[in-house]
C-alpha positions, 0 to 999 in steps of 0.5 A: 497943393495942386494950385502951382503944378505946372505939369499935367502928368508924371511918370514913374519908371521901374527896372525889372525882368521879363518875369516881373512885368505882369505883376508890376503892370497890375500894381501900377494900374492898382495905384491909378496909372492911366497907362503902362509902357514897356521899354528895352533896358539894354538896347537889344533888338527883337526881330521877326517874332513868330506869328501871335508871339509878343516877346519882351526883352530880358531886362525891361523898364516899365513906366506908369503914367499918372495924372496930377489928380494923384499925389506924386510923392505918395505914389512914388513912396508906395512904389519904392516900398513895394520895390525897394533897392531899385533905381526908380525914377520920376519924370514930370510931363506937360500935355502936348500934341505928341505928333506935332512934337515929333515933327520938330525932329522930322525935317525934309530928307533927300534920297538919291539925287532928286527924291525928297520926303517933306513934312507938311509944315515945310516947303519944298527945297527943290521945286523940280524934285520928286517931292513926297509930303508925308508926316510921321504916323502909326504905319511904318515908313517915313524914310527915317529907317535904313530899310525904307531909305534903301528902297527910296534911293533905288526908286530915285536911281531907276526907271519907273515911268509907265511901269506896273508895280506892287508895293508888298507890305505898303505901310505908309504907302511911301514907296508906292507914292515915290514910284508914282511921283517917278512916273509909274503907271499903277501901283498895287498896294497890299498889307496885312495891317488895316492901319497901313491901308488907311495910311496909304490911302490918306498919304496917296490923296495928300500927294495927289496920286490916289487915282493910280493906287489900287489896294489889294487884299493880301489873300488876292495879291498873287492874282496880280500878273504881268508886273514890271516891278515888285517892291517888298520892304518887309523882313527876311523870314516872310520874304523867304516864303514868297519866291514863287509868288513874286516870280509868278507876278513878274514879267520876264526880266521884271525886277524884284526889290527887297528890303528889311533884310539884315546884312548877314541874311543876304546870303540866305536870301540870294540862295533861296531866290536864285532858283527864279532870279538872277543879277543880284545886287546888294546895297547896305546902310548900317546893319540893313540891306536891300537885295535887287534881282531880275526874274529869269527868262524862260529857258535860261539855265545857269 
């Protein structure tokens, strides 16, 4: 029966509620599923979960993937018997190198006037531009998200030559690499995710800037002083706890570039940071905002 199969896997998707996910996950594994994934059924964002929490959406599509060692009709029948009256779907999949498949949809992207993010399979469009070679990976930051785009555009438009910078929550290292391509002297990188640090190192090496990057343990980042620029592309909740830390790291008139902020959160950010910063500028792409400000000079009063 399997001689003419022209696919390597099949997956079966079951709509359910949050409270059913554990039960259905166990059932799919009992049938021989090699993996189970959860997807939002209604496109509802989950932002800034509390530490240690892994919230799910109210309505979930749970998908079990099976190899062709299993009979798809028998597997589907067993699932439909257990969970009747649902819109259960089956999809056939060929085995692929998924990273390369994703690259088909990842093209060179331009930010500002001369900054480009280029997948390794492409040649530079602007040979004299600031070209960053970067492929999609596990760590956050390829330029496709509005929060990263806001930061890259700021780097393109502002002076980084000779500057000492920290990239707080460095992810893929994209912002650090961009700053170094624009002439920064040194960029200190820190992230709580070991995968991000690994990605940053690899991407910095690919772009020949690794000698100018210093990786800092998150518990020690506050020891970095006399910085010209702090870049923090994280989320509003952790940003609100870092006012004093960022202020102590920056020179007088040093610049703070924050992103990962929903546009409706900008007032709260400005209110909190105005104790130590002035000259706030807001830029918005879609529902996301960046907030750029300058550290107050000593003795400056509002």
